[in-house]
C-alpha positions as CSV (number, residue, x, y, z in Angstrom):
1,M,47.7,98.2,140.4
2,H,51.2,97.1,139.3
3,E,52.6,100.5,139.8
4,G,51.4,100.5,143.4
5,H,53.0,97.1,144.1
6,S,56.1,97.9,142.6
7,G,56.4,101.2,144.8
8,D,55.6,99.4,147.9
9,E,58.3,96.8,147.1
10,R,60.9,99.3,146.1
11,L,60.1,100.9,149.6
12,R,60.5,97.5,151.5
13,V,63.6,97.0,149.8
14,D,65.0,100.2,150.6
15,R,64.1,99.8,154.2
16,R,66.1,96.5,154.3
17,L,69.1,97.7,152.6
18,H,69.0,100.6,155.2
19,R,68.9,98.0,158.0
20,A,71.6,95.9,156.5
21,S,73.6,98.8,156.2
22,V,73.3,99.9,159.8
23,S,73.6,96.4,161.2
24,L,76.8,95.9,158.6
25,G,78.3,98.9,160.4
26,S,77.9,97.3,164.0
27,A,78.9,94.1,163.0
28,V,82.5,95.5,161.8
29,R,83.0,97.7,164.5
30,G,85.8,96.8,166.9
31,P,85.4,95.6,170.3
32,G,85.9,99.1,171.9
33,C,83.1,100.6,169.9
34,A,79.7,101.3,171.4
35,P,76.7,98.8,170.7
36,Q,73.8,99.5,168.3
37,S,71.1,101.5,170.0
38,P,68.4,99.0,170.6
39,E,65.6,101.8,169.5
40,H,65.9,100.2,165.8
41,P,63.4,97.2,165.4
42,G,65.0,94.0,163.8
43,A,68.6,95.2,164.2
44,Q,69.6,91.8,165.9
45,R,67.8,90.1,162.7
46,A,69.7,92.1,160.3
47,E,73.1,91.7,162.0
48,A,72.5,87.9,161.9
49,F,71.8,88.1,157.9
50,V,74.6,90.1,157.3
51,R,77.0,88.0,159.2
52,A,75.7,84.9,157.5
53,F,75.7,86.3,154.1
54,L,79.6,87.5,154.6
55,K,80.2,83.8,155.6
56,R,78.6,82.5,152.6
57,S,80.5,84.9,150.3
58,T,83.9,84.3,151.9
59,P,83.9,80.9,153.3
60,R,87.9,80.6,153.3
61,L,88.2,83.6,155.7
62,S,87.9,83.4,159.5
63,Q,85.5,85.9,161.2
64,Q,88.3,88.0,162.7
65,A,90.0,88.4,159.2
66,R,86.6,89.1,157.5
67,E,86.0,92.0,160.4
68,D,89.5,93.1,159.8
69,Q,89.2,93.5,156.1
70,L,85.7,95.2,156.3
71,Q,86.5,97.6,159.2
72,R,86.6,101.3,158.0
73,K,85.7,100.3,154.5
74,A,82.8,101.3,152.5
75,V,80.5,98.3,151.4
76,V,78.4,98.8,148.3
77,L,75.1,97.0,148.6
78,E,73.7,97.7,145.2
79,Y,74.2,95.6,142.3
80,F,76.0,96.3,139.2
81,A,75.2,94.1,136.0
82,R,78.7,93.3,134.5
83,R,79.3,94.6,130.8
84,P,79.3,91.9,128.3
85,P,82.8,91.2,126.7
86,K,83.5,93.1,123.7
87,E,83.7,90.8,120.8
88,K,86.9,90.6,118.9
89,R,86.8,91.9,115.3
90,K,88.3,89.8,112.7
91,R,90.4,91.1,110.5
92,C,89.6,90.7,106.7
93,R,92.1,88.9,104.9
94,G,92.5,89.7,101.1
95,L,92.7,87.2,98.6
96,S,95.6,85.3,97.7
97,A,97.6,85.4,94.4
98,R,96.2,82.3,93.5
99,Q,92.5,83.4,94.3
100,R,93.4,86.5,92.2
101,R,94.4,84.4,89.3
102,G,91.3,82.3,89.6
103,L,89.2,85.1,89.4
104,R,91.2,86.8,86.8
105,L,90.8,90.1,88.5
106,F,93.9,91.5,86.4
107,D,93.1,90.2,82.8
108,V,92.2,92.8,80.3
109,K,88.9,91.9,78.4
110,P,89.5,91.4,74.6
111,E,87.0,94.4,74.2
112,Q,89.5,96.6,76.1
113,Q,92.7,95.6,74.2
114,R,92.9,98.8,72.3
115,Y,95.8,101.3,72.0
116,N,93.9,104.3,71.7
117,L,92.1,103.7,75.0
118,F,95.5,103.9,76.8
119,L,96.8,107.0,75.1
120,P,95.6,109.2,77.9
121,L,97.2,106.8,80.5
122,H,100.5,107.5,78.5
123,E,100.1,111.2,78.8
124,L,99.4,111.1,82.3
125,W,102.8,109.2,82.8
126,K,104.8,111.5,80.8
127,Q,103.4,114.1,83.2
128,Y,104.5,112.2,86.1
129,I,107.8,111.5,85.0
130,R,108.3,115.4,84.3
131,D,107.2,116.0,87.9
132,L,109.4,113.3,89.3
133,C,112.7,114.7,87.6
134,G,112.0,118.0,88.3
135,G,111.2,119.2,84.7
136,L,113.2,117.3,81.7
137,K,115.5,120.0,80.4
138,P,118.1,119.6,77.6
139,D,121.1,119.7,80.2
140,T,119.6,117.3,82.7
141,Q,122.1,114.5,83.2
142,P,121.1,111.0,81.7
143,Q,122.3,109.4,85.2
144,V,119.8,111.4,87.0
145,I,116.7,110.0,84.7
146,Q,118.0,106.8,84.7
147,A,118.1,106.3,88.7
148,K,114.5,108.1,88.7
149,L,113.0,105.6,86.3
150,L,114.5,102.6,88.0
151,K,112.3,103.3,91.2
152,A,109.3,104.8,89.2
153,D,105.9,103.3,88.2
154,L,106.1,102.6,84.6
155,H,102.5,101.8,84.1
156,G,101.6,103.9,81.0
157,A,105.2,104.2,79.6
158,V,106.0,103.5,75.9
159,I,108.6,100.6,76.1
160,S,110.3,98.6,73.4
161,V,112.4,95.4,73.2
162,T,115.8,96.4,71.9
163,K,117.8,93.1,72.6
164,S,116.4,89.5,73.4
165,K,117.7,86.0,73.2
166,C,114.3,85.3,71.6
167,P,114.3,87.2,68.0
168,S,110.5,87.4,67.8
169,Y,110.5,89.8,70.9
170,V,112.8,92.3,69.2
171,G,111.1,95.4,67.9
172,V,107.8,94.9,69.9
173,T,106.7,98.4,71.1
174,G,103.8,99.6,72.9
175,I,102.2,101.1,76.3
176,L,102.9,99.3,79.2
177,L,99.7,97.8,80.8
178,Q,100.6,95.6,83.7
179,E,104.1,94.9,85.2
180,T,104.5,91.7,87.5
181,K,107.8,90.3,89.1
182,H,108.6,88.6,85.9
183,V,106.9,89.8,82.9
184,F,105.6,93.3,80.9
185,K,102.2,93.2,79.6
186,I,102.3,95.6,76.5
187,I,99.3,96.7,74.4
188,T,100.9,97.6,70.8
189,K,99.4,99.8,68.0
190,E,97.9,96.9,66.3
191,D,95.6,96.3,69.3
192,R,97.6,93.3,70.5
193,L,98.1,92.2,73.9
194,K,101.7,91.0,74.3
195,V,103.3,89.6,77.4
196,I,107.1,89.9,77.3
197,P,109.5,88.2,79.7
198,K,111.9,90.3,81.6
199,L,114.5,87.6,81.8
200,N,117.0,87.9,78.8
201,C,115.6,91.1,77.3
202,V,116.8,94.7,77.1
203,F,113.9,97.4,77.1
204,A,114.2,100.9,75.9
205,V,112.0,103.8,77.6
206,E,111.8,107.2,75.8
207,T,110.9,110.3,77.5
208,D,110.8,113.7,75.7
209,G,114.0,112.8,73.7
210,F,115.6,110.9,76.4
211,V,116.0,107.0,76.1
212,S,116.9,105.0,78.9
213,Y,117.6,101.3,78.9
214,I,116.2,98.6,81.1
215,Y,118.1,95.1,81.5
216,G,115.1,92.9,82.2
217,S,117.4,90.2,83.8
218,K,118.3,92.6,86.6
219,F,114.7,94.2,86.7
220,Q,112.8,91.2,88.1
221,L,111.0,93.1,90.9
222,R,107.5,94.1,91.5
223,S,107.0,97.8,91.1
224,S,106.4,98.2,94.8
225,E,109.7,96.6,95.8
226,R,111.9,98.7,93.3
227,S,110.9,101.7,95.0
228,A,112.7,100.7,98.2
229,K,115.6,98.8,96.3
230,K,118.9,100.3,96.0
231,F,120.3,99.7,92.4
232,K,124.2,99.8,92.0
233,A,125.8,100.7,88.8
234,K,127.7,98.1,86.6
235,G,129.8,98.7,83.7
236,A,128.6,96.0,81.4
237,I,125.6,93.4,81.7
238,D,125.0,90.4,79.9
239,L,121.6,89.3,78.5
């Protein structure tokens, strides 16, 4: 039953739309056009309906202006549903430095503070430096290796403190686990995690017989910042 009613209703709506479109064509014709044929029943009522609908839809326009706008223009009588506006996706913001410190994301757990666990990392670092320098040959200039090391990632390198204003730091040697802007975190052969400040310290990095020295006071940068920084050669640097 419902399908029969819906089919009749759709037929009635189609007829009304057809009559409205026919009467609309006669409504927007110019004064010199021929009038609508009286053979169509209800043409006058459709024309009156269309004129009233246009008047309600465009109350600020006069009848003449309304006819000028609609003349020789196609008018869509169907209804198109508007698409819902797209929701703006919120960008996920990462954790701040304070939040990362509070969660202790970069802390090395005591059970993981073992020198032997990080020996494979050191082997990977040595291969990385060899590839970076194009192979460490005996005739390679030390200045070339030094320039590469200044911008290289030092995580996994074996570094030792050669000079420091704090005597207890001198002689500390181990694999570099973490580098921040101001400190090096080193795991020693005695399975001790040492935090060495860069300020007022000189570090030595040995790679296949080549020894390079790093002045920590001039090295207070994050590893990501060092890759884009230009270092200037200086003759003598104080602690």
